[in-house]
C-alpha positions as CSV (number, residue, x, y, z in Angstrom):
1,M,0.0,0.0,0.0
2,F,1.3,3.5,-0.9
3,H,2.7,5.3,2.1
4,S,0.7,8.6,2.5
5,N,3.2,10.0,4.9
6,C,5.8,9.7,2.1
7,L,3.7,11.8,-0.2
8,L,3.1,14.4,2.4
9,R,6.9,14.8,3.0
10,V,7.6,15.0,-0.8
11,S,4.9,17.6,-1.1
12,S,6.4,19.5,1.7
13,S,9.8,19.4,-0.1
14,L,8.3,20.9,-3.2
15,R,6.5,23.6,-1.2
16,A,9.7,24.5,0.6
17,A,11.4,24.8,-2.7
18,R,8.6,27.1,-3.9
19,C,9.1,29.3,-0.8
20,L,12.7,29.7,-1.6
21,M,11.9,31.1,-5.0
22,P,11.5,34.9,-5.0
23,N,8.4,36.7,-6.3
24,R,8.4,36.2,-10.1
25,H,7.0,39.7,-10.5
26,A,9.4,41.5,-8.1
27,A,12.1,42.9,-10.4
28,A,14.0,42.5,-13.6
29,K,16.5,39.7,-13.6
30,T,19.2,38.8,-16.1
31,V,19.6,35.3,-17.6
32,T,22.0,34.4,-20.3
33,C,20.4,33.0,-23.5
34,S,23.5,31.2,-24.8
35,H,21.8,30.2,-28.1
36,R,22.0,33.8,-29.2
37,C,22.0,36.5,-26.6
38,M,21.9,37.7,-23.0
39,S,18.3,38.6,-22.2
40,T,16.8,40.6,-19.4
41,F,13.5,39.2,-18.4
42,H,11.1,41.8,-17.0
43,K,8.6,40.2,-14.7
44,K,6.1,43.0,-15.1
45,D,6.0,42.2,-18.9
46,T,5.2,38.5,-18.6
47,G,2.0,39.0,-20.5
48,H,3.8,40.0,-23.7
49,R,5.7,37.9,-26.3
50,D,8.9,38.9,-28.0
51,A,8.5,38.6,-31.8
52,N,11.9,36.9,-32.2
53,L,11.6,34.4,-29.4
54,G,7.8,33.8,-29.6
55,G,7.7,32.5,-26.1
56,P,5.2,33.3,-23.4
57,G,6.3,36.0,-21.1
58,Y,9.7,36.5,-22.7
59,R,10.2,40.2,-23.6
60,T,13.9,40.8,-23.9
61,N,16.6,43.4,-24.5
62,K,19.4,41.6,-26.4
63,V,23.0,42.1,-25.3
64,F,25.6,40.1,-27.0
65,S,28.4,38.5,-25.1
66,S,31.5,36.5,-26.1
67,R,30.2,33.4,-24.5
68,S,26.9,33.5,-26.3
69,Y,28.3,34.5,-29.6
70,S,28.0,31.9,-32.3
71,T,28.3,31.5,-36.1
72,S,24.6,32.0,-36.3
73,E,25.4,35.8,-35.9
74,V,27.7,35.7,-38.9
75,K,26.4,36.1,-42.4
76,L,27.3,33.0,-44.4
77,N,27.6,32.2,-48.1
78,C,26.2,29.3,-50.0
79,W,28.8,26.7,-50.6
80,N,27.5,26.1,-54.2
81,C,26.6,29.5,-55.7
82,K,28.4,31.7,-53.1
83,Q,25.4,33.9,-52.6
84,L,24.7,35.4,-49.2
85,L,22.4,33.2,-47.1
86,D,19.5,35.3,-45.8
87,T,18.6,33.4,-42.7
88,T,20.4,31.7,-39.8
89,P,20.5,28.8,-39.6
90,S,19.9,28.2,-43.3
91,F,19.0,24.7,-44.5
92,F,18.7,25.7,-48.2
93,C,20.1,28.5,-50.3
94,D,17.3,30.8,-51.6
95,S,19.2,31.4,-54.8
96,C,20.3,27.9,-56.0
97,K,18.2,25.8,-53.6
98,A,21.2,23.7,-52.6
99,I,21.1,22.1,-49.2
100,Q,23.5,23.7,-46.7
101,P,25.8,22.0,-44.2
102,P,24.8,22.2,-40.5
103,E,25.7,25.5,-39.0
104,E,28.3,25.3,-36.2
105,G,27.2,26.9,-33.0
106,A,23.5,27.1,-33.7
107,S,21.4,26.0,-30.7
108,Y,18.6,23.4,-30.9
109,F,16.1,26.2,-30.2
110,R,17.3,28.1,-33.2
111,I,17.4,25.0,-35.4
112,L,13.8,24.1,-34.6
113,D,12.7,27.8,-34.5
114,C,11.0,27.5,-31.2
115,D,10.8,29.5,-28.0
116,Y,13.9,29.7,-25.7
117,T,11.8,28.7,-22.7
118,F,11.5,25.7,-20.5
119,T,7.8,25.5,-21.0
120,L,7.9,25.6,-24.8
121,D,5.0,24.6,-27.1
122,T,5.6,20.9,-27.9
123,H,2.9,20.9,-30.6
124,K,4.7,23.7,-32.4
125,L,8.0,21.8,-31.9
126,Q,6.7,18.6,-33.4
127,K,5.2,20.5,-36.4
128,R,8.5,22.2,-37.1
129,Y,10.4,18.9,-36.7
130,L,8.2,17.0,-39.2
131,Q,8.3,19.9,-41.6
132,L,12.1,19.9,-41.6
133,Q,12.4,16.2,-41.9
134,R,10.2,16.1,-44.9
135,T,12.6,18.4,-46.7
136,L,15.9,17.2,-45.3
137,H,15.5,13.5,-45.3
138,P,18.3,11.7,-47.2
139,D,15.8,9.9,-49.4
140,N,15.2,13.2,-51.1
141,F,18.8,13.5,-52.1
142,S,19.5,10.1,-53.6
143,Q,20.1,11.5,-57.0
144,K,22.1,14.5,-55.8
145,S,25.8,15.0,-55.5
146,V,27.8,13.1,-52.8
147,K,28.3,16.4,-50.9
148,E,24.5,17.1,-50.8
149,Q,23.8,13.6,-49.6
150,E,26.3,14.1,-46.8
151,Y,24.8,17.4,-45.9
152,S,21.3,15.9,-45.9
153,E,22.3,13.1,-43.6
154,S,24.1,15.5,-41.2
155,Q,21.2,18.0,-41.1
156,S,18.5,15.2,-40.7
157,A,20.5,13.7,-37.8
158,L,21.0,17.0,-36.1
159,V,17.3,17.9,-36.4
160,S,16.4,14.6,-34.9
161,K,18.8,15.0,-32.0
162,A,17.5,18.6,-31.4
163,Y,13.9,17.4,-31.4
164,K,14.5,14.5,-28.9
165,T,16.4,16.8,-26.6
166,L,13.8,19.6,-26.5
167,L,10.7,17.3,-26.5
168,K,10.9,16.2,-22.8
169,P,11.2,18.7,-19.9
170,L,14.1,16.9,-18.3
171,S,16.4,16.7,-21.3
172,R,15.3,20.2,-22.3
173,G,16.1,21.7,-18.9
174,L,19.5,19.9,-18.8
175,Y,20.3,21.3,-22.3
176,M,19.4,24.8,-21.2
177,L,21.7,24.5,-18.2
178,E,24.4,23.2,-20.6
179,L,24.0,26.3,-22.7
180,E,24.7,28.3,-19.6
181,G,27.9,26.3,-18.9
182,M,26.3,24.1,-16.2
183,H,26.2,20.3,-16.4
184,L,24.2,17.7,-14.5
185,K,25.9,14.4,-15.1
186,E,24.7,10.9,-14.5
187,G,25.3,9.5,-11.0
188,T,24.7,12.8,-9.2
189,D,22.9,11.2,-6.2
190,S,25.1,13.1,-3.8
191,V,23.5,16.4,-4.8
192,A,20.1,15.3,-3.5
193,E,19.4,15.6,0.2
194,S,19.3,12.3,2.1
195,H,15.7,12.8,3.3
196,F,14.6,13.3,-0.2
197,L,16.3,10.1,-1.3
198,M,14.6,8.3,1.5
199,E,11.2,9.5,0.4
200,L,11.9,8.3,-3.1
201,M,13.0,5.0,-1.7
202,E,9.6,4.6,0.0
203,I,7.8,5.5,-3.3
204,N,9.8,2.9,-5.1
205,E,9.0,0.3,-2.5
206,A,5.3,1.1,-2.7
207,L,5.5,0.7,-6.4
208,E,7.2,-2.7,-6.1
209,E,4.6,-3.9,-3.5
210,A,1.6,-2.6,-5.6
211,Q,-0.7,-5.5,-6.4
212,T,-3.3,-3.9,-8.6
213,P,-3.4,-1.5,-11.6
214,E,-5.3,0.9,-9.4
215,E,-2.5,1.1,-6.9
216,V,0.0,1.6,-9.6
217,N,-2.1,4.3,-11.3
218,K,-2.4,6.2,-8.0
219,I,1.4,6.3,-7.7
220,G,1.6,7.4,-11.3
221,Q,-0.9,10.2,-10.8
222,D,1.0,11.4,-7.7
223,T,4.3,11.3,-9.6
224,K,2.8,13.3,-12.5
225,G,1.6,15.9,-10.1
226,K,5.1,16.3,-8.6
227,L,6.6,16.6,-12.1
228,A,4.0,19.3,-12.9
229,D,5.0,21.2,-9.8
230,L,8.7,20.9,-10.6
231,T,8.1,22.1,-14.1
232,E,6.6,25.3,-12.8
233,L,9.4,25.8,-10.3
234,I,12.1,25.1,-12.8
235,D,10.5,27.6,-15.3
236,T,10.5,30.2,-12.6
237,A,14.1,29.6,-11.6
238,L,15.3,29.8,-15.3
239,H,13.2,33.0,-15.8
240,E,15.0,34.6,-12.8
241,G,18.5,33.4,-13.8
242,K,18.7,31.2,-10.6
243,L,20.7,28.4,-12.4
244,D,21.8,26.6,-9.2
245,T,18.2,26.3,-8.0
246,A,17.2,25.1,-11.5
247,K,19.9,22.5,-11.3
248,E,18.8,21.2,-8.0
249,L,15.2,21.0,-9.2
250,L,16.2,19.2,-12.3
251,T,17.9,16.6,-10.2
252,Q,14.6,16.0,-8.4
253,M,12.9,15.8,-11.8
254,K,15.3,13.2,-12.9
255,Y,14.3,10.9,-10.1
256,Y,10.6,11.5,-10.6
257,A,10.9,10.9,-14.3
258,S,12.6,7.5,-13.5
259,I,9.6,6.6,-11.2
260,E,7.2,7.6,-14.0
261,E,9.0,5.1,-16.4
262,K,8.8,2.4,-13.7
263,V,5.1,3.0,-13.4
264,K,4.6,2.5,-17.1
265,A,6.6,-0.7,-17.0
266,K,4.6,-2.0,-14.0
267,L,1.3,-1.2,-15.7
268,S,2.4,-3.1,-18.8
269,D,2.9,-6.2,-16.6
270,F,-0.8,-6.2,-15.8
271,M,-1.8,-6.2,-19.5
């Protein structure tokens, strides 16, 4: 039977983390958007959308830095006709229509033309991914030159990797931290507090002891709720540039995501 006291303690942990987060509307904070710029997020403007980023609540004043600078800021020429490429990143030349090589330094957010935000629109992400794969897939270049075939394979693989990374909140958040120079490697149990690990242990034990689909579903629903709470907290932390807090919360999300996968596996056993 699921331990209710365990759930209460985990909920308390999330509430405590929420209390540590400052008011999201208090003042303007600065967070580095390493995919292109350093952006100042104004909490009082969270109802607006920036035309370039397209994300909810992201109205920015762009300031370039050496760390965020990438080749996406440099005008490039088509390898085939030498004409200037109008957009960055460019997949095809507007003049000769030749496929272009992957652009070094372009972030996954730029590649998939989606919001630089933790709570991005996954429906828009999927739509853009399918659109790109229809045009970049190697099958479309079987009669082209060897160079174009190679570029197609590279671009298609890069778009797939970008999509898989940005699709799920955990991998998306870890990638955003990576853009900021922070890494959350595998085997980082030591960063989690011992009482939190104990709570997770009890949840895992409850899952192992569950005898019915209803019991497993209950654990799954509770876990989904915790992930939703963490998503909100991580989004707030990233908005306010509190990367250490975001890193700690992503560590918790990693454990809950693991439990969610175990719930799916357990339910499949009942089928």
